[in-house]
Each structure stands twice: as structure tokens, then as C-alpha cells.
C-alpha positions in Angstrom: 0.0 0.0 0.0 1.4 3.3 -1.0 0.9 6.2 1.3 -0.2 9.4 -0.3 2.4 12.0 -0.6 1.6 15.1 1.4 1.1 18.1 -0.7 4.1 20.4 -0.9 3.8 23.9 0.4 3.6 26.1 -2.8 4.6 29.2 -0.8 8.2 30.4 -0.9 10.3 29.7 2.1 10.3 32.3 4.9 12.8 35.1 4.7 15.2 35.5 7.6 15.6 39.2 8.5 19.1 40.2 9.6 20.6 36.8 8.9 24.3 36.5 8.2 25.6 37.0 4.8 28.4 35.0 3.1 31.9 35.0 4.6 33.5 37.1 1.8 30.7 39.7 2.3 31.2 39.6 6.0 35.0 40.1 5.6 34.4 43.1 3.3 31.9 44.5 5.7 34.4 44.3 8.6 37.0 46.1 6.6 34.6 48.9 5.7 33.3 49.3 9.3 36.8 49.4 10.7 37.7 52.3 8.4 34.5 54.1 8.9 34.8 53.8 12.7 38.1 55.5 12.7 36.7 58.0 10.3 33.8 58.6 12.6 36.2 59.4 15.5 38.0 61.9 13.2 34.7 63.4 12.1 33.6 63.9 15.7 37.0 65.5 16.4 36.6 67.9 13.5 33.1 68.8 14.6 34.2 69.3 18.2 37.1 71.6 17.1 34.7 73.6 14.9 32.2 74.1 17.8 34.9 75.1 20.3 36.7 77.4 17.8 33.4 79.1 16.6 32.4 79.8 20.2 35.9 80.9 21.5 37.3 84.4 21.6 39.0 83.6 18.3 35.7 82.9 16.5 36.4 85.6 13.9 39.5 83.7 12.7 37.3 80.6 12.2 34.9 82.6 10.1 37.7 84.2 8.1 39.4 80.9 7.4 36.2 79.5 5.8 35.9 82.7 3.6 39.5 82.5 2.2 39.4 82.2 -1.6 42.7 80.4 -2.6 42.6 81.4 -6.2 40.3 84.4 -6.9 39.2 85.1 -10.5 39.4 81.4 -11.5 37.3 80.4 -14.6 34.3 78.0 -14.6 33.0 79.5 -11.3 36.0 78.0 -9.4 36.8 81.0 -7.3 35.3 79.3 -4.3 36.2 79.8 -0.6 37.7 77.0 1.5 34.3 76.1 3.1 32.8 75.7 -0.3 35.7 73.7 -1.5 35.3 71.4 1.5 31.6 70.9 0.7 31.8 70.7 -3.1 35.3 69.4 -3.7 36.3 67.1 -0.8 32.8 65.6 -0.5 33.1 64.5 -4.1 35.6 62.0 -2.8 33.1 60.8 -0.2 30.4 60.4 -2.9 32.9 58.6 -5.2 33.3 56.0 -2.5 29.5 55.9 -2.1 29.2 55.2 -5.8 31.7 52.4 -5.6 29.9 50.9 -2.6 26.5 51.3 -4.2 27.6 49.5 -7.4 29.2 46.8 -5.3 26.0 46.2 -3.4 23.9 46.0 -6.6 26.3 43.7 -8.4 27.8 41.5 -5.7 26.3 42.5 -2.4 22.9 42.2 -0.6 21.1 44.4 -3.1 21.6 42.0 -6.0 19.1 39.6 -4.4 15.6 41.2 -4.4 14.6 39.2 -1.4 17.5 40.5 0.7 17.3 44.0 -0.8 13.7 44.4 0.1 14.5 45.0 3.8 17.1 47.8 3.6 15.3 49.5 0.7 11.9 49.4 2.5 13.6 50.6 5.7 15.5 53.4 3.9 12.3 54.6 2.2 10.4 54.6 5.5 13.4 56.3 7.2 13.3 59.1 4.6 9.6 59.6 3.9 8.5 59.9 7.5 11.2 62.4 8.5 10.4 64.6 5.5 6.7 64.5 6.3 7.3 65.4 10.0 9.6 68.2 8.9 7.0 69.6 6.5 4.2 69.3 9.1 6.1 71.1 11.8 7.3 73.9 9.5 3.8 74.4 8.1 2.4 74.6 11.6 5.0 77.3 12.4 4.2 79.5 9.4 5.7 77.7 6.5 9.1 79.4 6.4 11.9 77.0 5.7 10.1 74.3 3.6 13.0 74.2 1.2 14.9 72.2 3.9 12.5 69.2 3.9 15.3 66.8 2.9 17.8 67.8 5.7 16.7 65.0 8.1 16.5 62.2 5.6 20.1 60.8 5.5 22.0 58.6 8.0 25.7 59.4 8.7 27.3 55.9 8.9 30.7 57.2 10.2 29.1 59.1 13.0 26.8 56.1 13.8 29.8 53.7 13.9 31.7 56.1 16.2 28.8 55.9 18.6 28.9 52.1 18.5 32.6 52.2 19.1 32.1 54.4 22.2 29.4 52.1 23.7 31.5 49.0 22.8 28.5 47.3 21.1 29.3 44.0 19.5 26.4 44.0 17.0 25.7 40.7 15.2 27.0 40.6 11.6 23.5 40.7 10.2 22.6 43.9 12.0 25.9 45.5 11.0 25.3 44.6 7.4 21.8 46.0 7.6 23.1 49.3 9.1 25.7 49.7 6.3 23.3 48.8 3.5 20.7 51.1 4.9 23.1 54.0 5.0 24.3 53.2 1.4 20.7 53.2 0.1 20.1 56.4 2.1 23.0 58.0 0.3 21.6 56.9 -3.1 18.3 58.6 -2.3 20.1 61.6 -0.9 22.2 62.2 -4.0 19.1 61.8 -6.1 17.3 64.4 -4.1 20.3 66.8 -4.3 20.5 66.4 -8.1 16.8 66.9 -8.6 15.7 69.4 -6.0 18.8 71.4 -5.2 20.1 72.3 -8.6 20.3 76.1 -9.1 20.9 77.9 -12.4 21.0 74.8 -14.5 23.3 74.9 -17.6 22.8 71.9 -19.9 25.8 72.4 -22.1 28.5 71.9 -19.3 26.5 68.9 -18.0 26.4 67.3 -21.5 30.1 68.0 -21.9 30.8 66.3 -18.5 29.8 63.0 -20.1 32.9 63.0 -22.3 35.5 62.7 -19.4 33.1 60.4 -17.6 32.9 58.1 -20.7 36.7 58.2 -21.1 37.1 57.4 -17.4 34.7 54.5 -17.9 36.6 53.1 -20.9 39.9 53.1 -18.9 38.5 51.4 -15.8 36.5 48.9 -17.7 39.8 47.8 -19.5 41.6 47.7 -16.1 43.7 50.7 -16.8 44.5 52.4 -13.5 46.8 55.1 -14.7 46.5 57.8 -12.0 47.9 60.4 -14.4 44.9 59.8 -16.7 42.1 59.0 -14.3 42.6 61.9 -11.9 42.6 64.6 -14.6 39.5 63.0 -16.1 37.8 63.0 -12.7 38.7 66.6 -12.1 37.4 67.6 -15.5 34.1 65.8 -14.9 33.8 67.5 -11.5 34.5 70.9 -13.0 31.9 70.6 -15.8 29.2 69.2 -13.4 29.9 72.1 -11.0 29.7 74.6 -13.9 26.3 73.1 -14.9 24.6 74.1 -11.7 24.1 70.5 -10.6 25.9 69.9 -7.3 29.4 68.8 -8.1 29.4 65.8 -5.7 27.0 64.1 -8.3 30.1 63.7 -10.5 31.7 61.5 -7.8 28.8 59.1 -7.8 28.7 58.9 -11.6 32.4 58.1 -11.7 32.0 55.5 -9.0 29.2 53.8 -11.0 31.6 53.3 -14.0 34.1 51.1 -12.1 33.7 47.3 -12.6 33.0 45.3 -9.5 33.7 41.7 -10.6 37.2 40.6 -11.5 38.0 40.5 -15.2 37.3 37.2 -16.8 40.2 35.0 -18.0 40.9 35.2 -21.7 39.6 31.7 -22.4 36.9 31.4 -19.8 33.4 32.6 -19.2 33.3 32.8 -15.4 34.5 35.6 -13.1 37.7 35.0 -11.1 37.5 33.2 -7.8 36.1 35.5 -5.1 34.4 37.7 -7.6 31.0 36.8 -6.3 31.7 39.0 -3.3 33.4 41.7 -5.3 36.9 40.5 -4.5 39.5 41.1 -7.2 37.5 43.7 -9.0 38.8 47.2 -9.6 35.9 48.7 -7.5 37.2 46.8 -4.4 40.8 48.0 -5.0 39.8 51.7 -5.6 37.5 51.6 -2.6 40.3 50.2 -0.4 42.5 53.0 -1.6 40.1 55.9 -1.4 37.9 55.1 1.6 40.6 56.0 4.1 41.1 59.3 2.2 37.3 59.9 2.4 36.8 58.8 6.0 40.1 60.1 7.3 40.5 63.4 5.5 37.6 64.6 3.3 34.7 64.2 5.7 36.6 65.4 8.9 37.7 68.6 7.0 34.2 69.1 5.8 33.0 68.8 9.4 35.6 71.3 10.5 34.2 73.9 8.2 30.5 72.9 8.4 29.8 72.3 12.1 31.0 75.6 13.5 27.7 77.1 14.7 28.2 80.1 17.0 26.0 80.0 20.2 27.6 82.9 22.0 25.0 85.6 22.5 22.2 83.3 21.1 18.9 83.2 22.8 18.7 79.5 23.4 15.0 79.7 24.2 14.3 81.3 20.8 16.6 78.8 19.1 15.0 75.7 20.6 11.5 77.0 19.8 12.3 77.8 16.2 10.1 75.7 13.8 13.1 74.7 11.7 15.0 73.4 14.7 12.0 71.6 16.1 11.3 70.1 12.7 14.8 68.7 12.2 15.2 67.4 15.8 11.7 65.7 15.7 12.4 64.3 12.2 15.8 62.8 13.2 14.8 61.4 16.6 11.2 60.3 15.9 10.9 60.2 12.1 13.9 58.1 11.4 13.3 55.6 14.2 9.6 55.2 13.6 10.0 55.1 9.8 12.7 52.4 9.9 11.2 50.3 12.7 7.7 50.6 11.3 8.5 49.7 7.7 10.5 46.7 8.8 7.7 45.5 11.1 5.2 45.9 8.3 7.5 44.0 6.0 7.6 41.1 8.5 3.9 41.4 9.2 2.6 41.1 5.7 5.2 38.7 4.3 6.6 35.4 5.5 9.6 37.2 6.9 10.8 36.6 10.4 13.7 37.8 12.5 16.9 35.8 12.7 17.0 33.8 16.0 19.8 36.0 17.3 17.9 39.2 16.7 15.1 40.8 18.7 12.8 43.8 17.9 14.7 45.7 20.7 17.8 45.3 18.6 16.1 46.8 15.6 14.8 49.7 17.7 18.4 50.5 18.7 19.5 50.5 15.1 16.5 52.6 14.0 17.4 55.2 16.7 21.0 55.1 15.6 19.9 55.9 12.1 18.7 59.2 13.4 22.4 60.3 13.5 22.5 62.6 10.5 25.5 64.8 9.9 27.5 65.0 6.7 24.7 64.9 4.1 22.3 66.7 6.4 24.7 69.6 6.8 25.4 69.6 3.0 21.6 69.8 2.2 21.2 72.5 4.8 23.9 74.6 3.0 22.2 74.0 -0.4 18.7 74.8 1.0 19.4 78.0 2.9 22.9 79.1 1.8 26.1 78.7 3.8 26.5 81.2 6.6 22.8 82.3 6.6 20.8 82.6 9.8 18.7 79.6 8.8 21.9 77.6 8.1 23.1 78.2 11.6 19.8 77.0 13.0 20.1 73.9 10.8 23.6 73.1 12.1 22.5 73.5 15.7 19.4 71.3 15.0 21.3 68.6 13.2 23.9 68.4 16.0 21.2 68.3 18.7 19.0 65.7 16.9 22.0 63.5 16.2 23.2 63.6 19.8 19.8 62.8 21.1 19.4 59.9 18.7 22.9 58.6 19.6 22.2 58.8 23.3 18.8 56.9 22.9 20.4 54.3 20.7 23.3 53.8 23.1 20.9 53.3 26.0 18.9 50.6 24.1 21.9 48.8 22.7 24.0 48.7 25.8 21.3 46.7 27.6 21.9 43.9 25.0 25.6 44.0 24.9 26.1 40.7 26.8 24.0 38.9 24.2 25.9 40.6 21.4 29.2 39.4 22.9 28.0 35.8 22.9 27.0 36.1 19.2 30.3 37.8 18.3 32.2 35.0 19.9 30.3 32.4 17.8 30.9 34.5 14.7 34.7 34.5 15.4 35.1 30.8 16.4 37.3 28.9 13.9 37.7 25.4 15.4 39.3 23.9 12.3 41.8 26.8 11.8 41.0 27.2 8.1 40.6 31.0 8.4 36.8 30.9 7.9 34.7 31.1 11.1 32.6 27.9 11.6 29.2 29.7 11.4 29.9 30.7 7.8 30.6 27.1 6.8 28.1 25.4 9.1 25.2 27.8 9.8 23.9 25.6 12.6 27.2 25.8 14.5 26.8 27.1 18.1 
């Protein structure tokens, strides 16, 4: 007698939220986070120096330094002061690295798998839409002045956030760390799109079209594996100059150049498959350029930008009037509540209306801590504030104060939540490092059930 075969479940298997990625991806993530953590400490140092200097008896020298024009009368609108060079020039390096990381995520990282990409994309969308709505609602209730700054609280500063994690000694599981980094990368993609579309002034199409010539030549060289610095750097500078002259924010050039760099290793002449390790982006030119330029971005470009951007003067300021200003309230509320509720809520809804469930090492409390940590907005928030209201304006000073205050509150709340789970994080971290057979690959990545 043959027993009937039970019907198979036609539904797809459940998605594990915040599960570990592959070992090559985890190793790449560890390298990125290590660099960004050091960069975060330097960023905080630059911001602290700016705040102390701007509120010291020598505050005039701080202001004068930012207003220095190194080469007046330069063509192509390049007679910029040092503060503008930091925002437009140095941050182009930051966005070039963002472009490399974005392409890597789409080609060889979590974003290439729609099932894994759904979580950070949904969380990033929720974490951008709700802060923008809160900002608009608060500003409208206060009279409507300052609506142009609606995008200020929409981005997460990964370096600042990782510096907070380093201070509280949080050993986050690999799945949560990957989620935080991917979330920040998607945030950056949306932010640069917003900058290009909504914060472009005096658009000039001819220079923008001309910029595609050096970008195309740059693409041809990197696609053929040519890393001649004497050719790539001048082409990148030419692309940046033309994009800047077009009225589009010049940092967009950095992202476009990053997108042209190949991620996977070049195929052997007689084969059809990528080189070993290419699945995780190893061996590709993008990984090598990212390894070379990320320390420059995190260790120099972003901290110098922070030095020029974070110097808000509070001496003689009516703190009561400052804290009751609609723009300040809107930014702080959007960063602290909009970011956390948007990210937590969108993730909960994704789990609620799909077959997704949390990884067994992760709790909803952990997600709340990460969602609060995402309210740390600094680099891109300050950049959008400059674009929205003009560097040095009264509104711009209020934006700086609000971004700093909202980021500090978010960081403090996140630290409070995450510290309570540190003992559990340490146990997970020990498992993720255990390599009993000594082959250089932790056991959990070879045997997922290893405990």
C-alpha cells in the first residue's frame, strides 16, 4: 500500500531578516566598518574643534578661514572659498566611494538579491519619507518658512553612527551591521538623487552634457583595467569641474564616476566565469579603488568638511528662541522620531505582511536600537542645509544646531537601548569568530547551525 504524498507547500520559504551574509561579504563589511569607525572618530573630532573654535574668543578667525578664496578670479566658477571647496570638492571623494559601494551592493552584495534587498530598501524609504513628512508638518504649523529644507533629516551618517557604536562597545551581530551599512548606502543613493533633482540652481545643460565626455573616457579606462593615475585623476577633475559649472551639485560627479568602475574581477581570456572570489566583489577594480580611497574619504575629506560645516556660534544666542524655532524643532523631531519610527515601522510591516521573520539571534529591541542610531544625520544633512538655505545664513546656523542636537539625542537613545543587549551581542560575536578547524573561515559561515 502506497501512502499518499503530502502536498508540498507552494509558498516560498520564509525570509530570515538580519541573517548573516556570506563570509566574503562579512569580511568586506568588517574592513569597511573598521575604516568608517576610525573616520567617525576623526569626524567627531573635526566637529568638536569647529564648535569650540566658533564659540571661542577667536571665532572671527574661524569665520575668516572659511571665507578664504585660494585662487580668486578662476574660470568655470571655481573662485570658491575654503568652506565651499570642502563641501563641493572634498565631498566629491566621499560620494565617489559611495558610488563604488552602491555599485558593489547592486552587483555583488545584498542588493543584488531582491529578497534580501527588500528589507534595507523598505527601511530606507520609511526612514526618509516619515522624517520629510514630519519636517513639513512642523514647519507648516509654524508658518511655513523653511520648507526648502525638507530633505535635511532624511540621511544617516554611517561614520558618526559607527563612532557611537565604538564608544558604547557594542558587538552587534553581523546581520545587524550589514543592515546598518546597507541602509546607509541606500540612504546615500536617495540623498544624492534628491540633491541632483531638488537642489540644482541655475541649470546649464551644455556643461553637463560636456561632462559625459570625461566620464565616458574614465569608464573606458577602468573597464579595461587601466589604473593610470595620471589619466584617471585629470578626467575625474574635468568631470567634476563641468558638473559644477552646470549648476548640478558637483558631488554628483563623484557618484557617476564610481558607477563606471567594474565590480567583478575580469574574466580570463579563455573562460566565461569571473575569477574566484568575484562573487563578493573581490579582485574587481571597484574593491581596489574603494580600499584606496575610503581612508582618504573617512580620514580626511569628511573630517575637514565637518571642521568647516559644524562651527555654529552659540555665544549671545537666545537658546529659548533657538529651541522654539520651527526649523530646529522640525529637524530634531524628524531625526529622533521620524527616522526611528520610519525604519522600525517599515521593517515591522514587511515582516507582518510577508513570510519574513527575525533571525533567531535578533530581537525587535535590537532593531529599535539600530533605528534610533539611524537618526544620527551629519555629513549629508549639513550639506543639504547649505544647499537649501545658503552657507552662513541665519537659517543655516539653525540647521547646524538642530542637526547636532538631533544627532546627539538619537545617539544617546540608541546607546541606551543597545548597551542593555551587549552581553547577548558578545556571545553572538564569539560564535561568529570561532574557527575550530583553523582554516581561516569562522565555523558559522561554513556550518550555519554551529553554536
